[in-house]
Structures are given as C-alpha cells and as structure tokens.
N, C-alpha and C positions, 0 to 999 in steps of 0.2 A: 110736257115733261119738265120737271125741275132740274136745274143744273147742279152739279156737285158743289160748286162754289156757293151758290145761293142756299143750298141745303145746310151747309156748314155755318152760314151766317144765322140761320133760323133755329137750328137744333144742335145739340151736343150729344154725341153718342158715347155711352159708357160701356166699353167692352167687357168689363167685369160682371155687371149685372144684365148686360144685353138690352139696356133700355135707352131710349132717347129722352132728352130733357129740353124744354123750351129755353132758348136764349132770349127770344123776343116774344112778348105776349101777343098771341094771335087774336084774343078776345079779352074784354075787360074781366071776365071770370077766371081766366088762366093767367097765372103769374110766371115770370121768368124763374126757372128752376123746377117748375112743376113737370112731372112725368108726362110725356106725350103718349097717345093711345097704346093699347095692349097688342092688338093684331094689325090695326091699320091706323094711319095718321093722315089727317086732312090738312093740306097746306094750300092756302089761297083758293079754296073751293074744290081742289082736286084731292081725291082720296088715293093713298098709296098703301100697298102691303108693306108691313114693317120689315120683312126679310128683304124685299127689294130695296128699301131705303138703306138698309145696312150695307148691301153690296154697293150701292151708289155712293154712300158716304166713304167707304173704305177703298173701293177700286175705281170709282169714276164712271161706272156704267151699271145698267140693270141687265143681267144676263137673260138669255132666252130661257124659256120654260124648262127645257131639258138640261140647262146648265145650273139652274137654281137649286142649291143644296143647302141644308142647314144642320147636318150631322156628319161626323167623321165617316160613318158607314156609307152615307149617300155621296160624300165627297170622293171616296175611293171609287165608287161605281161610276162617278162622273168623269173619271180619268185623271184625278189628282190624288197623289198619295206621297207620304214621306218614306224615303228609303234610308234605313239606318246604315245599310252597307256603304252608301256613298255620302251619307249625311246631307241629303238634298231633297227638295220637293220635286217629284217627277210629274210631268204632264204628258198625257197621251190621249189619243182619240181612237175609237174603234169604228171602222167603216166596213160594212159587209163582213163582219166577224174577223176582220184583220186589224191588228193593233199598229198604230203609227206612233213611234216615240218622238216627242217634241222637245225633250231635253230635261236636264236636271237644273234646278234653280235654288238659290239661297233662301228665297222667301216664298211663302204660299201665294202672296200677291203676284209675284212675277210668274209663277206657274199658272195661276188662274188667267192672267192677262195673255200669256202665250197661247193657251188653249182657246180662249175667247177669240183672239185675233186670227188664229188658224181657221176656226169654224166660220168666222165672219168672211174670211177670204174665200172659202169654199162656196158660200152662198152668193158671192159676187161674181163667180165664174160663169 
C-alpha cells in the first residue's frame, strides 16, 4: 500500500475536475502534467482504484468498503452530513438500527476521520 506522503510526491490531485496528474513521469511515454488513469491508476506496479486514492490523498487513509462514498447521497447514508442548523458536519454510526452521534465538526475531513477512527476502534475490541 502506498503512503499518502509518497502519493503526493508522485501525483497531484485537482479537486475541481476530480483528476490526478503526474508530477513524476512513471514511464518514458507519460510526461509530468499528463492526466493519470480514468478509473484506476498504477503506481510502481500496483493498481489502485481512483476513488481510494482520492481518499488517501485527502484524508491519509483508504476507508473500508462500507465507508467508501463518492456522492453526497451516499455520504449521508454513510453517516456524514452537513447540518445547516448548527453549521457543522455531523458524524454518526448506526449499529443494530441504533444511531450513535459522534459529534459536529467544522470540516468534512474531521467528521470522516472521527467516524473512521470510531469504527476502527470497534473492530479492535
């Protein structure tokens, strides 16, 4: 598994168009600045799903399959949503049909990390 630091040395992520661009040429045919793969990207012989790399690039980890979301609708279903009432990102988990509130956060990144760390703690028990 590639580390976030190494990923950021090799690729640049553009959040506006949702694409990765090579910083370092992986082959003679690919130049720095060229767009990296559409759905998957191969780095040093290992192929990664582009959505997983976006998470790794932005948050420092690749989430479990049930945490991996790519649309606002799926994000809310995953337990992360923005509350206009309190002007914060809310994180929660649902276990056995019961909701557990994890907190309100100023950034989506903090909400995602809180939820991820909570679920990781449950698996380690």
